[in-house]
C-alpha positions in Angstrom: -39.0 -0.4 68.1 -40.5 -2.8 65.4 -40.7 -2.6 62.0 -42.4 -4.9 59.3 -41.3 -5.0 55.9 -41.8 -7.4 52.8 -39.6 -6.2 49.8 -39.7 -7.2 46.2 -38.0 -7.8 43.4 -38.2 -4.2 42.6 -36.6 -2.7 45.7 -33.7 -5.7 45.7 -33.2 -3.8 41.9 -32.8 -0.9 43.4 -30.4 -1.5 45.6 -28.1 -3.5 43.1 -28.6 -1.1 40.6 -27.3 1.7 43.4 -24.3 -0.3 43.8 -23.7 -0.6 40.0 -23.9 2.9 39.8 -21.1 3.5 42.2 -18.7 0.6 40.6 -15.7 2.4 39.4 -15.1 -0.9 37.2 -18.4 -0.6 35.2 -18.1 2.7 34.8 -15.1 2.2 32.9 -16.0 -0.8 31.4 -19.1 1.1 29.9 -16.9 3.9 28.6 -14.7 1.6 27.1 -17.2 0.0 25.0 -18.6 3.5 24.2 -16.3 5.1 22.6 -13.8 1.9 21.5 -16.4 0.0 18.9 -17.0 3.6 17.3 -13.6 3.8 16.9 -13.0 0.2 15.4 -15.9 1.2 12.8 -14.2 4.7 11.8 -10.6 2.8 11.2 -12.0 0.0 8.7 -13.8 2.3 7.4 -10.6 4.4 6.4 -9.0 1.0 5.8 -11.5 -0.5 3.6 -11.9 2.5 1.5 -7.9 2.8 1.3 -8.2 -0.9 -0.1 -11.5 -0.5 -2.3 -11.7 2.7 -2.7 -15.4 2.9 -1.7 -17.2 6.3 -0.7 -20.4 4.2 -0.2 -18.0 1.6 2.1 -17.0 4.6 4.1 -20.3 6.4 4.2 -21.4 2.6 6.1 -18.7 2.5 8.4 -18.9 6.3 9.9 -23.0 6.0 9.7 -22.5 3.2 11.9 -20.1 4.1 14.3 -22.4 7.8 14.7 -25.0 5.2 15.2 -23.1 3.3 18.2 -22.1 6.5 19.4 -25.8 7.8 20.0 -27.5 5.0 21.0 -25.1 2.9 23.5 -26.1 4.7 26.8 -29.4 3.6 26.0 -28.8 -0.2 25.5 -25.7 0.0 28.0 -28.8 1.4 30.2 -31.2 -1.1 29.7 -28.6 -4.5 29.3 -27.3 -3.6 32.6 -30.6 -3.2 34.2 -32.1 -6.8 32.0 -28.9 -8.4 33.7 -29.0 -7.4 37.2 -33.1 -7.9 37.3 -32.2 -11.9 36.0 -29.5 -12.0 39.2 -31.8 -10.3 41.5 -34.9 -12.7 40.5 -32.4 -15.8 40.5 -30.2 -14.7 44.0 -33.2 -13.4 46.0 -35.6 -15.6 44.9 -36.5 -17.1 48.6 -36.8 -13.4 50.1 -39.0 -11.7 47.5 -43.0 -11.6 49.1 -41.8 -12.3 52.3 -42.5 -10.6 55.2 -39.6 -9.2 57.4 -39.3 -7.0 60.6 -36.6 -5.0 61.7 -36.5 -4.4 65.5 -34.1 -1.2 67.1 -33.1 -2.0 70.2 -30.8 0.1 72.5 -27.6 -1.7 71.6 -28.2 -3.8 68.7 -30.7 -4.1 65.6 -32.1 -7.6 65.4 -32.8 -8.5 61.5 -35.6 -11.3 60.9 -36.9 -13.3 57.9 -39.0 -16.0 57.0 -35.3 -17.9 57.3 -32.8 -16.8 59.7 -32.6 -13.8 62.1 -29.2 -11.6 62.5 -28.5 -9.1 64.7 -26.6 -6.2 64.5 -24.4 -3.6 66.5 -24.4 0.1 66.0 -20.8 0.0 65.5 -21.4 -2.0 62.3 -23.4 0.6 60.7 -20.9 2.7 58.1 -23.5 4.6 56.8 -27.0 5.2 55.5 -28.2 6.4 52.1 -31.1 8.1 51.3 -32.6 7.3 47.7 -35.9 8.7 45.9 -37.8 5.8 47.4 -35.4 3.7 49.9 -33.1 4.6 52.7 -29.9 2.0 52.2 -28.3 1.4 55.8 -24.9 -0.3 54.5 -23.1 -2.4 57.1 -19.4 -2.6 57.2 -19.8 -6.0 56.3 -20.4 -4.6 52.6 -24.4 -6.3 53.0 -27.4 -2.6 53.6 -31.0 -2.6 54.7 -33.1 -1.2 52.2 -36.1 0.5 53.6 -38.9 1.1 51.0 -40.5 4.9 51.7 -43.6 3.4 50.0 -44.1 0.2 52.0 -42.9 1.4 55.6 -45.2 4.8 57.1 -43.3 8.1 56.6 -43.6 8.3 60.6 -41.6 4.8 61.4 -39.3 5.1 58.4 -38.3 8.7 60.4 -38.3 7.3 63.5 -36.0 4.8 62.5 -32.9 7.0 60.6 -33.6 8.6 63.7 -32.6 6.4 65.9 -30.0 4.9 63.9 -28.1 8.4 63.2 -28.5 9.3 67.4 -27.0 5.9 68.3 -24.0 5.6 65.1 -23.0 9.4 64.8 -23.6 9.2 61.3 -24.7 11.8 58.9 -27.3 10.4 56.1 -26.1 10.9 52.3 -29.1 12.4 51.0 -29.2 11.7 47.3 -32.8 12.6 46.2 -32.0 12.9 42.8 -30.4 10.0 42.1 -31.7 7.5 39.1 -30.1 4.7 37.0 -28.4 6.0 33.9 
């Protein structure tokens, strides 16, 4: 079975956003920033109120802390997405928009792009993850095969996933409700 696919920047971005959403260090960093900055403003508000005795200064600092606390999740979501989009555009510039192919054999999967070719044995496959718009085939080496649902016919995609599952006996992880937060 041979499947041809052309990946664009959004496909790579979705893959990296999925990885970022599973990253414990990123979750921890976002959580710390979400609470530490308002805490600094609140403490500063108390300090300036004690030193100056001004209720207006305290109100400004408390208001700033409240605004940060409410708006930071939206800003963080936007900032991480923008950062990853720039990284994807730079890292995958030579792959974006180029056609590649995926050939499933009996013992291995052959992935070809305009630059290189790679053979993957079925034992190298770690997981199959079904996202709303993509199917990710994670490898033990840390990389993944990205299969966009919009660019591969549903029948071909179902056959590819079924063949991978039958050869590896891995249960796919269905995360149809996943979205970048």
